[in-house]
VOMIVEX-982575 format. One line per field, with one value per residue: residue number from 1; x, y, z of N, C-alpha, C in turn; residue in one letter. Coordinates in steps of 0.001 Angstrom, whole numbers. Each point is the difference from the previous one (the first is absolute). Layout:
N
pos	NUM | ... .
n.x	X | ... .
n.y	Y | ... .
n.z	Z | ... .
ca.x	X | ... .
ca.y	Y | ... .
ca.z	Z | ... .
c.x	X | ... .
c.y	Y | ... .
c.z	Z | ... .
code	A | ... .
This chain:
222
pos	1 | 2 | 3 | 4 | 5 | 6 | 7 | 8 | 9 | 10 | 11 | 12 | 13 | 14 | 15 | 16 | 17 | 18 | 19 | 20 | 21 | 22 | 23 | 24 | 25 | 26 | 27 | 28 | 29 | 30 | 31 | 32 | 33 | 34 | 35 | 36 | 37 | 38 | 39 | 40 | 41 | 42 | 43 | 44 | 45 | 46 | 47 | 48 | 49 | 50 | 51 | 52 | 53 | 54 | 55 | 56 | 57 | 58 | 59 | 60 | 61 | 62 | 63 | 64 | 65 | 66 | 67 | 68 | 69 | 70 | 71 | 72 | 73 | 74 | 75 | 76 | 77 | 78 | 79 | 80 | 81 | 82 | 83 | 84 | 85 | 86 | 87 | 88 | 89 | 90 | 91 | 92 | 93 | 94 | 95 | 96 | 97 | 98 | 99 | 100 | 101 | 102 | 103 | 104 | 105 | 106 | 107 | 108 | 109 | 110 | 111 | 112 | 113 | 114 | 115 | 116 | 117 | 118 | 119 | 120 | 121 | 122 | 123 | 124 | 125 | 126 | 127 | 128 | 129 | 130 | 131 | 132 | 133 | 134 | 135 | 136 | 137 | 138 | 139 | 140 | 141 | 142 | 143 | 144 | 145 | 146 | 147 | 148 | 149 | 150 | 151 | 152 | 153 | 154 | 155 | 156 | 157 | 158 | 159 | 160 | 161 | 162 | 163 | 164 | 165 | 166 | 167 | 168 | 169 | 170 | 171 | 172 | 173 | 174 | 175 | 176 | 177 | 178 | 179 | 180 | 181 | 182 | 183 | 184 | 185 | 186 | 187 | 188 | 189 | 190 | 191 | 192 | 193 | 194 | 195 | 196 | 197 | 198 | 199 | 200 | 201 | 202 | 203 | 204 | 205 | 206 | 207 | 208 | 209 | 210 | 211 | 212 | 213 | 214 | 215 | 216 | 217 | 218 | 219 | 220 | 221 | 222 .
n.x	-19995 | -307 | -384 | -16 | -501 | -65 | -1334 | 691 | -1197 | -90 | 1047 | 779 | -882 | 145 | 971 | -822 | -278 | -1286 | 750 | 1400 | -923 | -559 | 1403 | -398 | -1190 | -196 | -168 | -403 | -1019 | -144 | 282 | -974 | -1148 | 492 | -464 | -1194 | -512 | 59 | -1009 | -573 | -55 | -398 | -402 | -381 | -13 | -78 | -1054 | -1464 | -103 | -735 | -1140 | -292 | 623 | -783 | -130 | -1443 | -306 | -612 | 997 | 761 | -863 | 645 | 592 | -1530 | -1401 | -906 | -1182 | -1201 | -48 | -287 | 753 | 734 | -993 | 88 | 92 | -759 | 368 | -1255 | 619 | 1421 | -467 | -986 | 1358 | 1214 | -763 | -193 | 1255 | 140 | 779 | 1527 | 170 | 1374 | -147 | 822 | -615 | 1004 | 623 | 1156 | 1002 | 1169 | -1138 | -651 | 656 | 252 | -1441 | 129 | 500 | 1292 | -1039 | 126 | -800 | 592 | -985 | 382 | 199 | 1865 | 277 | 759 | -357 | 1398 | -468 | 1051 | 894 | 433 | -943 | 274 | 1416 | -870 | 46 | -164 | -1558 | -1371 | 59 | 1088 | 414 | 699 | -201 | 612 | -311 | -957 | 179 | -1350 | -1 | 668 | -76 | -807 | 774 | 424 | 505 | -1271 | 576 | -128 | 681 | 1349 | -193 | 1542 | -95 | -398 | -1809 | -126 | -425 | 1208 | 266 | 633 | 560 | 1262 | 1345 | 1350 | 361 | 417 | -427 | -665 | -1290 | -236 | -884 | -199 | 75 | 393 | -1034 | -39 | 339 | -697 | 798 | -1421 | 987 | -769 | -674 | -1084 | 412 | -1193 | 422 | 1156 | 135 | -632 | 423 | 804 | -556 | -551 | 1571 | 1082 | -422 | -624 | 578 | 827 | -95 | -324 | 1057 | 415 | -762 | 433 | 1258 | 556 | -273 | 290 | 1312 | -2 | -536 | 668 | 480 | -1134 | 363 | 1038 .
n.y	1340 | -563 | -1182 | -874 | -727 | -900 | -1175 | -876 | -609 | 166 | 35 | 723 | 1467 | -501 | -286 | 1033 | 119 | -279 | -1594 | -78 | 165 | -425 | -460 | -745 | 920 | -551 | -1025 | 587 | 645 | -1307 | -1243 | 1262 | 123 | -1312 | -200 | 696 | -196 | -1187 | 465 | 783 | -1019 | -1094 | 1292 | 160 | -1533 | -215 | 632 | 1048 | -857 | -1082 | 650 | 92 | 525 | -63 | 1131 | 342 | -857 | 778 | 340 | -847 | 211 | 1169 | -846 | -479 | -351 | -114 | -754 | 431 | -505 | 961 | 1100 | -399 | -472 | 805 | -980 | 422 | -1284 | -34 | 1134 | -304 | -560 | 760 | 1208 | -843 | -13 | 1409 | 671 | -1084 | 1084 | -153 | 1257 | 218 | 1325 | 783 | 67 | 453 | -763 | -288 | 865 | -144 | -112 | 321 | 871 | 7 | 214 | 1378 | 1033 | 730 | 1483 | 881 | 415 | 1050 | -521 | 681 | 1073 | -104 | -513 | -1351 | 605 | -622 | -256 | 948 | -237 | 836 | -237 | -1298 | 305 | 91 | 1049 | -1206 | 428 | -480 | 969 | -862 | 1103 | -38 | 1168 | 167 | -1264 | -382 | -346 | 408 | -539 | -1245 | 43 | 503 | -1123 | 756 | -1371 | -481 | -1219 | 778 | -1156 | -654 | -1082 | -129 | 726 | -223 | 166 | 828 | -396 | 841 | 59 | 1381 | -982 | 284 | 1219 | -766 | 280 | -670 | -905 | -224 | 65 | -779 | 1038 | 312 | -951 | 335 | -699 | -136 | -1156 | -1075 | -1188 | -862 | -660 | -1416 | 411 | 119 | -1019 | 974 | 290 | 56 | 981 | 465 | -587 | 225 | 1178 | 932 | -398 | -74 | 929 | -66 | -604 | 199 | 1176 | -714 | -808 | 961 | 406 | -408 | -469 | 801 | 986 | -1181 | -573 | 1397 | -353 | -757 | 839 | 1141 | -493 | -407 .
n.z	-22216 | -410 | 595 | -942 | 896 | -1057 | 107 | -1267 | -232 | -1501 | -397 | 1567 | 8 | -933 | 708 | 811 | 1773 | 161 | 717 | -811 | -1195 | 1366 | 451 | -1277 | -166 | 1373 | -360 | -856 | 358 | 1209 | -835 | -546 | 1242 | 307 | -1780 | -181 | 1401 | -222 | -1454 | 788 | 949 | -1152 | -342 | 1158 | 545 | -1050 | -320 | 1287 | 703 | -1272 | -195 | 1174 | 553 | 1071 | 919 | -630 | 1223 | 569 | -633 | 186 | 1060 | -282 | 336 | 667 | -799 | 678 | -704 | -777 | -1085 | -830 | 469 | 808 | 1298 | 1044 | 328 | 1309 | 674 | 1322 | -133 | 353 | 915 | 313 | -37 | 792 | 552 | -89 | -60 | 1192 | 846 | -276 | 186 | -319 | 501 | -500 | 461 | 708 | -1063 | 485 | -758 | 576 | 468 | -1017 | 63 | 1264 | -12 | -733 | 53 | -672 | -666 | 358 | -2 | -272 | 935 | 437 | -490 | -246 | 1469 | -321 | 936 | 85 | 1333 | 702 | 421 | -267 | -828 | -744 | 346 | 2055 | -694 | -771 | -578 | 597 | 394 | 48 | -739 | 1093 | 495 | 1227 | 33 | 40 | -1252 | -88 | 1087 | -501 | -707 | 644 | 612 | 311 | 701 | -240 | -1039 | -784 | -316 | -385 | 722 | -560 | -582 | 1202 | -592 | 990 | 1151 | 404 | 1195 | 71 | 986 | -536 | 194 | 158 | -1220 | 107 | 319 | -1148 | 331 | -697 | 453 | -963 | -720 | -704 | -111 | -1240 | 116 | 851 | -146 | 458 | 741 | -821 | 1330 | -729 | 707 | 194 | -825 | -798 | 1306 | -816 | -1003 | 293 | 927 | -1274 | -1231 | 826 | 327 | -1319 | -135 | 1193 | -202 | -1385 | 450 | 580 | -498 | -1282 | 664 | 173 | -1610 | -554 | 1172 | 179 | -1450 | -336 | 719 | -432 | -1410 | 908 .
ca.x	1075 | -817 | 37 | -1738 | 196 | -1444 | 449 | -892 | -337 | -1411 | -49 | 72 | -1123 | -719 | 473 | -112 | -1446 | -667 | 128 | 707 | -206 | -697 | 887 | 1132 | 471 | 616 | 1794 | 690 | -116 | 1029 | 1162 | 905 | 104 | 710 | 1197 | 388 | 1284 | 1402 | 795 | 599 | 1112 | 1415 | -140 | 256 | 1119 | 1208 | 157 | 474 | 1985 | 1505 | 286 | 207 | 603 | -833 | 659 | -777 | -649 | -1011 | -70 | -732 | -1621 | -785 | 67 | -401 | -976 | -670 | -1033 | -504 | -469 | 785 | 774 | 164 | -451 | 718 | -1419 | 896 | -715 | -1256 | -377 | 602 | -672 | -1119 | -96 | 699 | -881 | -1136 | 923 | 607 | 1218 | 774 | 966 | 1218 | 844 | 96 | -1297 | 700 | 52 | 1181 | 399 | 980 | 51 | -642 | 1287 | 793 | -833 | -380 | 1127 | 7 | 1123 | -738 | 299 | -529 | -1452 | 592 | 1684 | 714 | 1211 | -378 | 905 | 454 | 368 | 1053 | 472 | -447 | -1655 | -792 | 558 | -413 | -1366 | -1059 | -1214 | -649 | -722 | 1340 | 802 | -929 | -602 | 1052 | 1082 | -690 | 772 | -427 | -78 | 1260 | 557 | -521 | 1538 | 1479 | 927 | -224 | -202 | -47 | 1454 | 771 | 1357 | -141 | -1117 | -1240 | -574 | -400 | -601 | 1212 | 338 | 845 | -15 | 227 | -177 | 810 | -443 | -6 | -762 | -1405 | -1233 | -923 | -1366 | -695 | 410 | -747 | -235 | -871 | -134 | 367 | -659 | -313 | -13 | -806 | 507 | -1336 | -38 | -1346 | -756 | 623 | 30 | -1612 | -409 | 621 | -286 | -1191 | -282 | 385 | -704 | -1465 | -558 | 151 | -607 | -722 | 71 | -184 | -988 | -885 | -156 | -40 | -1714 | -246 | -360 | -1019 | -1275 | 35 | -25 | -293 | -1011 | 341 .
ca.y	-1583 | -1376 | -1193 | -664 | -1537 | -711 | -1168 | -508 | -1032 | -85 | -1612 | -671 | -727 | -1445 | -977 | 321 | -598 | 1079 | 1267 | 548 | 737 | 1433 | 508 | 491 | 1040 | 433 | -688 | 224 | 1291 | -198 | -178 | 831 | 965 | -188 | 295 | 1267 | 549 | -819 | 481 | 1215 | 123 | -340 | 754 | 617 | -290 | -470 | 605 | 770 | 61 | -567 | 1143 | 1217 | 380 | 662 | -177 | -23 | -870 | 23 | 291 | -1385 | -664 | 973 | -390 | -794 | 726 | -1147 | 216 | -956 | 1038 | 833 | 438 | -483 | 849 | -564 | -886 | -717 | -671 | -1190 | 352 | -505 | -1238 | 40 | 636 | -1091 | -1320 | 521 | -48 | -990 | 567 | 1076 | 960 | 722 | 1044 | 1164 | 1251 | 1030 | -59 | 713 | 296 | -222 | -1549 | -580 | 5 | -1021 | -1520 | -467 | 356 | 931 | 1443 | 799 | 1418 | 1426 | 697 | 1535 | 407 | -739 | -946 | -499 | -113 | -1410 | -22 | -834 | -942 | 1263 | 417 | -603 | -556 | -967 | 812 | -24 | -392 | -518 | 826 | 957 | 1357 | 1186 | 1103 | 820 | -358 | 812 | 948 | 1156 | 350 | 90 | 1364 | 503 | 118 | 868 | -753 | -816 | 863 | -1119 | -431 | -1160 | -755 | -1173 | 326 | 165 | 1463 | -231 | 1492 | -35 | 545 | -127 | 179 | 1003 | 1316 | -301 | -729 | -1819 | -1167 | -69 | -1027 | -385 | -77 | -866 | -662 | 383 | -1049 | 273 | -969 | -807 | -1549 | -383 | -1529 | -559 | -349 | -61 | -1264 | 86 | -1476 | -1578 | -810 | 294 | -673 | -1374 | -665 | -94 | -1159 | -966 | -388 | 219 | -1689 | -39 | 896 | -963 | -1694 | -15 | 557 | -1269 | -1037 | 652 | -349 | -1550 | -606 | 866 | -137 | -1470 | -317 | 840 | -1038 | -1306 .
ca.z	-327 | 344 | 71 | 436 | 82 | -287 | 129 | -1017 | 678 | -679 | 197 | 1510 | 481 | -382 | 1127 | 1149 | 112 | -7 | 1319 | -511 | -664 | 453 | 1184 | -569 | 138 | 1084 | -175 | -986 | 810 | 738 | -803 | -700 | 915 | 381 | -500 | -251 | 894 | -33 | -1179 | 290 | 659 | -392 | -556 | 667 | 1332 | -783 | -1830 | -442 | 920 | -881 | -1010 | 474 | 1441 | 1124 | 766 | 897 | -418 | 105 | -1732 | -909 | -213 | -1185 | -1598 | -562 | 467 | -753 | -398 | -1409 | -983 | -587 | 1326 | 1067 | 812 | 1473 | 1108 | 1202 | 1154 | -1119 | -1178 | -487 | 683 | -836 | -1691 | -661 | 197 | -949 | -1246 | -532 | -910 | 1486 | -633 | 584 | -833 | 269 | 274 | -155 | -1345 | -244 | -1413 | 585 | 577 | -971 | -1011 | 537 | -560 | -967 | -185 | -1181 | 258 | 846 | -304 | 1314 | -327 | 163 | -789 | -516 | 339 | 1574 | 1404 | 1003 | 1028 | 749 | 1591 | 1195 | 565 | 519 | 860 | 228 | 435 | -655 | 1289 | -523 | -1343 | -1068 | 453 | 761 | -945 | 144 | -1412 | -1395 | -1015 | 126 | 1129 | 191 | -1551 | 754 | 641 | -759 | -149 | -670 | -1588 | -1633 | -710 | -518 | 713 | -1014 | -1192 | 633 | 870 | 1411 | 829 | 483 | 1239 | 1396 | 1174 | 604 | -700 | -1171 | -1497 | 303 | -1247 | -262 | 276 | -820 | 455 | -1014 | -986 | -1911 | -1855 | -1229 | 90 | 700 | 320 | 1058 | 94 | 747 | 1590 | 1340 | -319 | 404 | -985 | 177 | 1438 | -198 | -773 | 699 | 1390 | -180 | -441 | 1268 | 1202 | -88 | -169 | 1306 | 1160 | -95 | 275 | 1519 | 368 | 75 | 749 | 1562 | 310 | -272 | 1521 | 858 | -167 | 498 | 1875 | -101 | -737 | 609 .
c.x	-1131 | 444 | -1595 | 48 | -1722 | 306 | -1365 | 58 | -1065 | 682 | 87 | -1470 | -1233 | 802 | -772 | -1413 | -1052 | 186 | 1205 | -206 | -893 | 697 | 1595 | 272 | 674 | 1236 | 643 | 521 | 1252 | 1315 | 559 | 692 | 1696 | 1386 | 467 | 632 | 1221 | 1367 | -110 | 952 | 1335 | 580 | 305 | 1759 | 1147 | -22 | 847 | 1767 | 987 | -145 | 358 | 321 | -671 | 469 | -1472 | -758 | -1578 | -917 | -236 | -775 | -962 | 712 | -651 | -1198 | -1243 | -1007 | -767 | -253 | 828 | -559 | -95 | -299 | 897 | -1296 | 1148 | -1293 | -1411 | -450 | 943 | -288 | -848 | -255 | 730 | -926 | -1131 | 871 | 769 | 1447 | 410 | 771 | 828 | 122 | 238 | -762 | 842 | -52 | 1249 | 255 | 1264 | 98 | -724 | 1671 | 1076 | -262 | 424 | 1552 | -320 | 697 | -1072 | 790 | -653 | -1486 | 248 | 1393 | 377 | 425 | -1408 | 420 | 169 | 614 | 1564 | 280 | -175 | -1121 | -362 | 396 | 347 | -1644 | -1219 | -837 | -388 | -1090 | 892 | 825 | -569 | -413 | 1060 | 1726 | -580 | 736 | -447 | 348 | 1640 | 546 | -422 | 837 | 1304 | 778 | -191 | 0 | -167 | 1717 | -79 | 838 | -45 | -562 | -1534 | -599 | 3 | -385 | 497 | -340 | 1247 | -356 | 683 | 188 | 744 | -501 | 118 | 238 | -1222 | -527 | -436 | -1488 | -824 | 905 | -1637 | 274 | -814 | -969 | 254 | -297 | -302 | 158 | -762 | 658 | -1136 | -1122 | -1509 | -1134 | 242 | 153 | -1811 | -552 | 990 | -480 | -1749 | -582 | 218 | -974 | -1397 | -530 | 656 | -1652 | -1625 | -504 | -453 | -1183 | -1240 | -433 | -805 | -2091 | -590 | -219 | -1273 | -1001 | -524 | 139 | -1727 | -1541 | -500 | -1408 .
c.y	-1081 | -1232 | -527 | -1323 | -274 | -1375 | -410 | -1467 | -1257 | -1966 | -605 | -719 | -772 | -898 | -149 | -1057 | 1427 | 1388 | 523 | 973 | 1382 | 330 | 1011 | 1724 | 1098 | -1042 | 1090 | 1555 | 388 | 314 | 989 | 1002 | -493 | -73 | 1575 | 483 | -392 | 405 | 1683 | -160 | 75 | 1058 | 1137 | 549 | -776 | 102 | 1587 | 534 | -53 | 1423 | 1511 | 304 | 895 | -263 | -234 | -1396 | -141 | 1170 | -1184 | -21 | 1120 | -688 | -1129 | -16 | -1721 | 633 | -685 | 1374 | 482 | 785 | -665 | 914 | -851 | -552 | -798 | -275 | -521 | 881 | -606 | -1620 | -50 | -35 | -1436 | -997 | 176 | -259 | -992 | 396 | 989 | 767 | 340 | 972 | 1069 | 1277 | 1294 | 354 | 415 | -473 | -653 | -1809 | -734 | 195 | -829 | -1816 | -498 | 372 | 895 | 952 | 1202 | 1805 | 801 | 550 | 1789 | 151 | -719 | -857 | -959 | 64 | -1049 | 655 | -233 | -445 | 1164 | 47 | -1612 | -1124 | 677 | 825 | -285 | -1318 | -1013 | 764 | 851 | 621 | 963 | 1405 | 829 | -455 | 168 | 806 | 1442 | 465 | 973 | 1302 | 997 | 929 | 943 | -856 | -987 | 821 | -1554 | 15 | -524 | -762 | -972 | 57 | -604 | 930 | -726 | 1128 | -530 | 852 | 271 | 107 | 1045 | 916 | -125 | -698 | -1048 | -439 | 82 | -1294 | -554 | -427 | -983 | 459 | 826 | -572 | 629 | -1279 | -1155 | -1349 | -482 | -1600 | -538 | -294 | -647 | -1646 | 197 | -1458 | -909 | -862 | -126 | -1286 | -1433 | -217 | -805 | -1920 | -764 | 440 | -52 | -1809 | -248 | 524 | -584 | -803 | 413 | 996 | -1195 | -1037 | 766 | 189 | -988 | -128 | 835 | -285 | -1532 | -42 | 150 | -1056 | -1294 | -128 .
c.z	1001 | -486 | 46 | 350 | 304 | 448 | -880 | 1036 | -592 | -284 | 734 | -72 | -551 | 347 | 725 | 485 | 117 | 1485 | 236 | -1070 | 867 | 687 | -1342 | 95 | 1178 | 21 | -991 | 530 | 1011 | -489 | -802 | 1022 | 804 | -531 | -478 | 1428 | -166 | -850 | 380 | 1012 | -615 | -1118 | 1027 | 419 | -1281 | -1724 | 238 | 1016 | -825 | -994 | 845 | 1376 | 486 | 1391 | 1285 | -623 | -355 | -1690 | -444 | 183 | -888 | -1561 | -748 | 873 | -549 | -207 | -1177 | -986 | -1358 | -1284 | 1227 | 883 | 1377 | 990 | 833 | 677 | -1054 | -1725 | -1390 | -242 | -1665 | -1466 | -578 | 34 | -1778 | -1379 | -386 | -293 | 1621 | -948 | 1011 | -769 | 1046 | 461 | -450 | -1117 | -75 | -893 | 70 | 140 | -1402 | -1090 | 338 | -342 | -1486 | -845 | -1277 | 602 | 370 | -1173 | 1042 | -484 | 2 | 157 | -660 | 418 | 1464 | 1137 | 510 | 1126 | -16 | 538 | 1292 | 35 | 88 | 1460 | 770 | -117 | -1028 | 1042 | -1053 | -1050 | -1102 | 620 | 752 | -803 | -47 | -1112 | -1658 | -638 | 140 | 1171 | 258 | -814 | 769 | 930 | -124 | -112 | -1392 | -1502 | -1126 | -223 | -951 | 337 | -743 | -1313 | 224 | 832 | 1188 | 413 | 1456 | 1630 | 537 | 1076 | 1020 | -483 | -1103 | -1186 | 262 | 1570 | 386 | 113 | -1479 | 252 | -1293 | -1536 | -1046 | -1149 | -508 | 167 | 493 | -484 | 1037 | -268 | 775 | 772 | 1143 | -1080 | 21 | -786 | 158 | 1306 | 476 | -113 | 665 | 1052 | 64 | -194 | 945 | 1059 | 37 | -149 | 1459 | 620 | -904 | 434 | 1437 | 15 | -225 | 619 | 1386 | -22 | -577 | 1110 | 499 | -563 | -27 | 1324 | 293 | 142 | 853 | 1085 .
code	M | R | V | S | M | K | A | D | L | K | R | F | K | R | T | L | T | D | I | E | K | K | E | L | P | L | I | T | R | N | S | L | L | D | T | G | F | K | T | Q | K | V | L | R | E | R | T | Y | D | K | A | F | Q | T | R | Q | K | Q | F | K | K | L | T | T | S | L | G | T | G | N | P | A | T | F | K | S | G | A | S | L | K | K | S | V | G | R | R | N | E | I | V | I | F | D | R | L | N | R | E | Y | L | Q | R | H | A | K | G | G | S | K | A | P | T | S | G | S | N | I | V | I | P | G | R | N | T | V | E | P | K | R | T | G | R | G | I | P | K | R | L | R | P | S | T | L | L | D | Q | P | K | V | F | R | T | M | V | G | G | Q | K | V | I | A | R | R | P | R | K | S | R | Y | P | I | E | I | M | H | I | L | E | P | R | V | S | I | R | K | T | Y | S | F | Y | E | D | S | Q | R | S | F | R | S | E | F | P | I | A | F | R | K | N | F | N | A | R | M | K | K | V | L | N | T | R | M .
């Protein structure tokens, strides 16, 4: 999952003076970096929050990374500056390559990769026990089914993995729901928000960096 931001300034370059053309690579690099960081902030703090619920704020920092290239390579600090300047591009991507982010960004359906069913965590599993790393190991199906009070059954025509919290037959807790295939609704507007942010932020960043650089150069020459 990646989105690339490139600056194509060929037509704009024809109107520049020699001094401005000389400074253009640095101005473009700084503008791409500024836009990349601002877009990444939007994706982490607005886009991800709108699509998913997370109780750990630091987890959002892992959802996107900055880099360059295709396939994208993670870079930071001086290495990122150098690479963005050389390639005239900055890339925002998920360096952990998490399948669920891509599925929610594109939508579609999901079939089981092994076994006959997809396991969907039930309320008793998700709340309040889910962490930034997902369902704890002790609440995953393979671990639960090794316990004597956990079993597969049908509830209202729905296949589930259930648990008896007490010695009595009822009530039971629905730990996981079993489905042969599930539809994934497009809820994570990663690509749309990236494009929208770049189109609005890059002109602002470019104008700011252009004016600041020209002022510095002209003051040095005086």
